[in-house]
Residue, then its C-alpha position, 0 to 999 in steps of 0.5 A: m477575560n484577562a490576558r493570561e486566560t486569553a493566552h491559555l484559551a488560544t493555546v487550547v484552541e491551537a492544540r485542538h486545531a492541530e489534533d483535528q488536522e492530524r486526524a484529517a491527514r491520517v484519514l487521507l493517508a489511509q483512504p485517499l478517496l472520500r465521498s461526501t455521501g455514504p460511509t465516508s461522509q464524516r471523514y469527507r467533512l473532516v478533511r474538507r475543513h483542513a483542505d487548504a493546509l493539507r493541500r499545501w503540505f502534500e504538494t510542498n513535501a510529497g508532490w501529491r495533489l489534493h483534489v477537493d470538490s463538493q462531492v469527492i476528495r482525492l489525494r493523488k498519491v504517486p507511488p513511491l518507487p524505490s531506486g532500482t527496485g519496486s516495480a508496479a508488478e512487485i508492489a501489486g504482488t506484496h500489496p494487492a487490491r482487495a475489496r474486503r480484508a478477507d477477500p483473496p488478493f487480486t490476480r493479474r486477471r482481476y487487474v486487467l478486468a478492473c482496467l476494462c471495467l473502468a474503460v467501459l464505465e467511462r462511456s456507459e450510461q448513468q446506470v448500468s447492469l452487471g450483465r450489460l457491463a460484462e458483455q461490454v467488458v468481453m467486447a473490449a477485451q476482444q478489441s484490445q487483443l490482450d496477451g495471455i488473458d482470455v476474457t469470456l466470463a463463461a465459467r463461474e470462476d471468471r464471473a467471480d473475478l468480475a464480481a470481485v472487481i465490482r465489489l472493489l469499485l463499490e468500495l471506492g464509490a465509483l459504483v453505487r448498488v441500486a438493486g440486485d447483488e453480485d453473487s446472483f450474477v456469479r450463480s447465473d440466476g440474477d443480475a445487479l443494477y448500479d449508478v455510475e459515479r462519474r466524479v469518482l471515476a474521473t479521479l481514479l487515474v493518477t499519472r503524470h502523463g495520460p495513457s494515450l500519450v505513452a508510446r506503444a512500442s519501445d526503441g526495438g519495436r517490441p511492445p513495452d513491458v510493465e516497468e517501461l510503461e510505468q516509467s513513461l506514465h510517471e516520467q518527469g522532464p530533466a531538472f535544470t536547477d539545484d532547487e528543482t533537483n532538491r525538490r524532487l529528492r524531497h518528494a521522493l523521500t517523503r513519499r517513501l517515508l509515508e508509504d513504505p514500512v522501512v526505508y533502507h539506505d541501500e535501496l536509495s540512490d547516491a543522491e537520495r542517500a546524500y539528501l537524506s543524510s543532510q535533511r533527515t531531521a527536517l524530513v522526519r520532523r515535518i512528517s511527525e508533526l503532520t501525522g503523529l508518526h514516530a521516526e525510528v532511525r537506525a544505521e540501516g535506514i528509517a521506519m516511521v512507526d504509527p503508535l496507533d497501528a492504523l496506517t497499514d494494510v498489512r499487520m504483524p503480528d496478526t491473528g489466524t493461522e497465517g498470522h501465527v505462521t508468519l510470526l514463527v517464520a520471522e523468528h526463524l529467519a531473524g536468526h540469519t540476520g547479520s550472520d555469515d549466511a547472507g544468501g538467505v534460507p531456501k524455501a525447501e527448508m522453510h517448507a520443512l519448518v512449517r510441516r514440523l510447526a503444523a504438527e506442534h501447533a495442530p490444536y491451534w491451527r486450522r485443520s487444513a494446515q495438516e494436509p500434504g502440500a499446505e505448507t507451500a501456500l502457508i510459506d508463500a503467504a508468510v513471505r508475501r507479508l514479510q516482503a510487504l513489510g520490508l522484512a525480507t526479500v526473495v532471491d533465486g528461491r531463497v528467502v533473505p532477511r532484511p535488517a528490520l527482521a532482527r526485532f523478531a529474534v528471540g534471545a536471552p532476557i535482559l534485566r534493566s535497572a528500574v531507575e534506568p531512564a528509557r530512551s526514545l526512538l529518536d535517541t537510538i540513532e545509528g545503532p544496528m536494527p534493533 
């Protein structure tokens, strides 16, 4: 083999290695917890081959730690909370947990049950039945004196909430079903038995400080609210050097670019905007090289676009009645972006819009969309999806479009010359969206 052939082979091997590493990074972003057995075993092996490089990248650029052992890989992703907005409650409302795509989103009650289940499983035997777990959850709830949550599991709906939590733990790999099923427990005519995977349980909690170290009362003596608890769990000490300050800014911005559909400049602090202005090219280049995401840079902010449409839990457009409603609502709201009507659109107007659309699209929408009051649930679902994608916000009962929603506006067609060169996303810098 001559020198040219050797160089070509080295180039091919390097390109294959880079593609393999990109797939591993995308796997971790989409599924931060992988087990060496079961459905995730192949993805576990892929990520483990590149564990050292991925560990360095995530720790350096995002401040996320990568845990790797013989049974579990866990990317400890700290949530990218925007400055001044985006509390844990808001994130849970727009990106709720669900074990399966078609399942109803988790409610506050289900999140509480999930925390109680994890606390009970930490002290349980290697195997546990669902009935026994339910009894211990009820006891733990009584001891915790939960505010506004009554855990009895006497009603079918209550048992269904616990079954949904169990299915989520099964999906995560914290439990492995041995016998039985959750539906029989919900019907009260059967039970289920599970193996408890302690390696997985030990990696689920991602906080800077342990919950037991967080103060139980605020300065005024009242119990801390969710935002205060969240801040305490992830609070960092003061930065004493410029390098440490810049490192934290790099971590915060990289997390948001990786996790948020759109990063708007008006949601950033002054320090974050200044850092992004000077380091934008380097930040988006590093993310693109690792993940294959493309940066769409506009005057209002940045969106890292996935050409494969895989790194998202919320899609738009989507199928089904809710998907079509969301698209039509987005088209209606897009007409208000950049207009004098900066206060948004009242929800009552949106309800009237959906009632009219339900009549127009009756052959294509599900039958229940024609029922009185159905427009409320359809609008709520559409608005939640738009919020999750950074396309709209809700202020005082009005739906306020965000700049990125302008891409869903319908205007007159524009004829372009066949020889006009196409511009890449990175070339369309500083123009309004879109």
